[in-house]
C-alpha positions, 0 to 999 in steps of 0.5 A: 473490462472496465478501467479502475478508479485510480486513473492509471489506465489499467483494468479493474481486477488486474492488480489495481487499487483493490488487490490484496497482499503482495499484489497491492504493495507491488501495484502502489510501489510501481503506480505512476512510475513509482511516484506514489510510493513515497508520497504522504498519506493525507491527514498525517498517515494511518495508525495501525499494527504491523501485519507481520510482528504486530508492532504498532506503527503509522504508515505515513506514505502509501508504501512503508515499512514496520520500524520493528521488523521491516515488514512492507505495508501499502495502501492504495490512494483512493482507499487511504481513508481507512487503516483497514485497507492497508495491505502486507506484502508477506514475511521476507518481502523487499521493495524492488 
C-alpha cells in the first residue's frame, strides 16, 4: 500500500483524508495528535449547510459543529478548498 498525501504516514484507504462520514471526522480530529482539529481553514472557512438539520453555517476549523443542532462536521486539510468535501459524523456523534 502507498502512503496517502496528508503526510501523516498512514496508508491510503486506512481512515485517511479521503474517508467519508464518521471515519473522516475521527481521522481529522485525531490527526497529528489532535493538532489539526482546531486549526482555522485557510480563507476564512467554508460556507455550508449542516448535513444533520440543514441549518446554514460556516465551518471555520477543520472540525466544527453546527450551532443549531451540534452536528459534528470535518474536512481534511488537503481537501479544504471545496465545501463539497465536508463530511458529517452522524446524528448523536460527540467528539472524543
